[in-house]
TIPA-899991 format. One line per 5 residues: for each residue x, y, z of C-alpha. Coordinates in Angstrom, 3 decimals. Layout:
# TIPA-899991
X:Y:Z ~ ... $
END
This chain:
# TIPA-899991
92.054:140.576:117.122 ~ 93.989:140.987:113.905 ~ 92.037:141.120:110.735 ~ 93.725:138.156:109.242 ~ 93.524:135.419:111.805 $
95.871:132.348:111.810 ~ 94.644:129.048:110.427 ~ 94.642:127.586:113.991 ~ 92.490:130.200:115.349 ~ 89.990:129.805:112.421 $
89.886:126.132:113.183 ~ 91.228:124.640:109.944 ~ 93.437:122.278:111.864 ~ 90.622:120.681:113.995 ~ 89.578:118.091:111.396 $
91.808:116.081:109.170 ~ 89.285:116.324:106.269 ~ 89.126:120.141:106.374 ~ 91.345:122.000:103.821 ~ 92.569:125.579:104.673 $
91.837:128.353:102.150 ~ 95.240:127.944:100.617 ~ 94.850:124.284:100.117 ~ 96.689:122.646:102.997 ~ 95.849:119.867:105.281 $
97.247:121.256:108.535 ~ 96.931:117.987:110.529 ~ 98.995:116.165:107.933 ~ 101.628:118.965:108.158 ~ 101.772:118.506:111.782 $
102.371:114.778:111.364 ~ 105.312:115.561:109.093 ~ 106.839:117.847:111.815 ~ 106.518:114.825:114.199 ~ 108.643:112.888:111.700 $
111.307:115.511:111.665 ~ 111.515:115.315:115.460 ~ 112.054:111.593:115.323 ~ 115.225:109.609:115.592 ~ 117.277:109.395:112.487 $
117.335:106.661:109.855 ~ 119.344:106.231:106.732 ~ 118.872:103.907:103.809 ~ 121.090:103.107:100.937 ~ 121.077:100.905:97.773 $
124.541:99.483:97.171 ~ 125.915:97.416:94.390 ~ 125.698:94.240:96.483 ~ 122.470:94.845:98.297 ~ 120.563:97.313:100.563 $
121.595:98.901:103.910 ~ 119.723:100.599:106.774 ~ 121.576:102.672:109.439 ~ 119.756:103.991:112.290 ~ 120.042:105.928:115.583 $
118.074:104.399:118.506 ~ 118.305:107.698:120.491 ~ 118.461:106.170:123.908 ~ 117.855:109.028:126.346 ~ 117.616:106.989:129.560 $
120.817:105.449:130.735 ~ 118.781:102.727:132.632 ~ 117.233:101.513:129.281 ~ 118.718:98.132:128.089 ~ 120.091:99.231:124.724 $
119.895:95.734:123.189 ~ 116.088:95.676:123.841 ~ 115.557:98.702:121.534 ~ 115.069:97.695:117.899 ~ 114.827:100.506:115.267 $
114.789:98.206:112.400 ~ 112.050:95.587:111.726 ~ 112.153:92.555:109.678 ~ 109.051:92.344:107.266 ~ 110.461:89.126:105.674 $
113.807:87.546:104.965 ~ 114.259:89.899:101.975 ~ 112.657:93.129:103.210 ~ 113.490:95.412:106.202 ~ 111.971:98.631:107.438 $
112.852:101.510:109.746 ~ 110.872:104.574:110.889 ~ 111.100:108.087:112.180 ~ 108.318:109.644:114.198 ~ 105.844:107.879:116.464 $
107.298:104.342:116.670 ~ 104.089:102.855:117.988 ~ 102.462:103.885:114.812 ~ 105.368:102.333:112.873 ~ 104.810:98.971:114.776 $
101.148:98.824:113.560 ~ 102.175:99.313:109.885 ~ 105.064:96.876:110.189 ~ 102.954:94.175:111.665 ~ 100.404:94.704:108.772 $
103.241:94.375:106.240 ~ 104.476:91.230:107.834 ~ 101.002:89.642:107.681 ~ 100.665:90.721:104.017 ~ 104.095:89.188:103.217 $
103.137:85.799:104.835 ~ 99.703:85.834:103.105 ~ 101.423:86.375:99.844 ~ 103.806:83.493:100.451 ~ 101.042:81.090:101.477 $
98.787:82.089:98.590 ~ 101.182:82.259:95.698 ~ 104.145:80.106:97.026 ~ 106.528:83.063:96.304 ~ 108.109:85.998:98.109 $
106.237:89.258:97.993 ~ 107.848:92.100:95.971 ~ 108.832:95.163:97.838 ~ 106.562:97.690:95.923 ~ 103.439:95.656:97.017 $
104.401:96.138:100.516 ~ 105.058:99.783:100.107 ~ 101.741:100.347:98.236 ~ 99.913:98.481:101.001 ~ 101.326:100.642:103.753 $
100.880:103.876:101.731 ~ 97.120:103.201:100.876 ~ 96.469:102.798:104.686 ~ 98.204:106.073:105.382 ~ 96.309:107.712:102.689 $
92.974:106.608:103.994 ~ 93.855:108.304:107.351 ~ 94.185:111.717:105.649 ~ 90.673:111.847:104.320 ~ 88.529:109.943:106.795 $
86.771:111.961:109.579 ~ 87.445:110.729:113.145 ~ 90.957:109.503:112.297 ~ 94.384:111.058:112.652 ~ 97.286:110.652:110.102 $
100.076:108.214:110.993 ~ 102.764:110.301:112.586 ~ 105.590:108.348:111.079 ~ 107.712:107.928:107.817 ~ 109.204:104.671:106.838 $
112.115:103.574:104.877 ~ 111.517:100.159:103.345 ~ 114.468:98.382:101.779 ~ 114.551:95.008:100.153 ~ 115.674:92.599:97.380 $
113.175:91.056:94.921 ~ 113.226:89.902:91.299 ~ 113.946:93.609:90.062 ~ 116.976:93.734:92.462 ~ 117.703:95.898:95.346 $
115.280:98.849:96.093 ~ 114.665:101.417:98.722 ~ 111.443:103.406:99.297 ~ 110.207:106.082:101.567 ~ 106.647:106.765:102.506 $
105.606:109.670:104.537 ~ 102.348:110.563:106.521 ~ 100.518:111.756:103.414 ~ 100.589:108.223:101.988 ~ 102.964:109.195:99.030 $
105.981:107.214:98.428 ~ 109.072:107.570:96.326 ~ 111.906:105.150:95.333 ~ 115.482:106.378:96.268 ~ 119.060:105.345:95.860 $
119.820:106.727:99.343 ~ 117.609:108.682:101.745 ~ 117.299:109.909:105.375 ~ 114.459:110.636:107.605 ~ 114.083:112.085:111.088 $
116.335:114.441:113.135 ~ 119.095:116.017:111.032 ~ 117.527:114.865:107.779 ~ 118.700:117.859:105.847 ~ 122.305:117.707:107.053 $
122.602:113.848:106.528 ~ 121.034:114.178:102.846 ~ 123.881:116.693:102.176 ~ 126.444:114.159:103.276 ~ 124.749:111.538:101.045 $
124.771:113.865:98.073 ~ 128.455:114.394:98.443 ~ 129.718:110.972:99.247 ~ 127.021:108.345:97.924 ~ 127.410:106.695:94.644 $
125.425:103.641:93.308 ~ 128.737:101.643:93.041 ~ 129.586:101.698:96.699 ~ 129.494:98.329:98.652 ~ 127.546:97.646:101.751 $
130.797:97.912:103.714 ~ 131.519:101.428:102.239 ~ 127.941:102.519:102.789 ~ 128.089:101.521:106.363 ~ 131.013:103.797:106.991 $
129.237:106.760:105.180 ~ 126.152:106.177:107.320 ~ 127.817:105.853:110.554 ~ 130.058:108.943:109.811 ~ 127.007:110.985:108.881 $
125.197:110.042:112.124 ~ 128.317:110.734:114.199 ~ 128.695:114.276:112.384 ~ 125.142:115.358:112.638 ~ 124.102:114.094:116.060 $
125.574:115.166:119.344 ~ 128.846:114.389:120.898 ~ 127.331:111.629:123.150 ~ 126.655:109.537:120.011 ~ 127.907:106.026:120.853 $
127.816:102.405:119.488 ~ 124.865:101.566:121.792 ~ 122.560:103.975:119.800 ~ 123.437:102.246:116.467 ~ 121.159:99.740:114.755 $
122.245:98.597:111.302 ~ 120.920:95.824:108.962 ~ 121.818:94.849:105.424 ~ 120.280:92.409:102.978 ~ 122.694:91.193:100.204 $
121.383:90.741:96.701 ~ 122.819:87.158:96.334 ~ 121.667:85.965:99.850 ~ 118.343:87.880:100.258 ~ 118.627:87.398:104.041 $
117.939:89.971:106.700 ~ 121.252:90.318:108.540 ~ 121.940:92.461:111.613 ~ 125.524:93.924:111.970 ~ 127.136:92.973:115.302 $
128.101:95.505:117.875 ~ 131.952:94.698:117.703 ~ 132.031:95.610:113.894 ~ 129.945:98.873:114.559 ~ 132.315:99.841:117.489 $
135.336:99.394:115.173 ~ 133.882:101.473:112.379 ~ 132.696:104.181:114.786 ~ 136.134:104.549:116.261 ~ 137.644:104.650:112.763 $
135.120:107.435:111.758 ~ 135.922:109.540:114.853 ~ 139.535:109.399:114.397 ~ 139.238:111.233:110.967 $
END
C-alpha cells in the first residue's frame, strides 16, 4: 500500500457530510461529473426575450422523438432545462411548478424568476449537508421574463446559482462556451440566438446530430409566453448551418 492513500480508499467519499482533508466534498464533485456527461443545453438572454436550445440525445432509434421533452414549462413566463440525471430534474421542476402556482393563488401575481431559482437551490444545498441523502445529480438552466426583464440562471449540484447572459451545461460545455464567447452579444435577437445555438450544437456534437434531437423554446419579453419552436423551422435552420 502506498504511504499516501487516495481519498476513495480512505473513505472520504462514503458520506455526503464528510469533508476530505483538503476541504472537498467528494460526493458533490461526483455529481458535477454526472452533469458533464449529460445531454447538452444552451441558454441565452436576447434583446427581445430568452431562448433555450437543447439536445435530446436520442440513442435508440425506436424511441419516439416527439415524446422526449428536454425543456419544461414552469409557468407561462418561465422555462427550465437540465443536464445530468433527468429524473432528478423532474422532481425539481415539479416543485418549481407548484411554487409558481401557489404564488399566483396567494398574491394574484406571477412569481419572479429569482424566487424559483432560490427555492430550487435551497433544496439542492440541503442535500449536500444532510446525512442519508445524496446530492441532486443535475444542473438546471432557468430562463424567464418578469418585472426586471429577461433573465437566465444556472444552478449546479452544490446549490449555488449564478445569473448569466449566455450559458451551456452538459456534454461539450467547454467547447460551446467558447463559441458563445465569440458569437454572443446582448443585442442579438431570438432568431439570431437560435442560429448560434443550433450551430454550436451541430459543431460540438457528433455527425449524427439531426433535427429530431433538437428541442428549443423561447419566451418573448412583450408576450411572456412559453413558445416551442416547430420542427420545420428547426430543420431549415439546421440545414442552413450545415451548409456553412
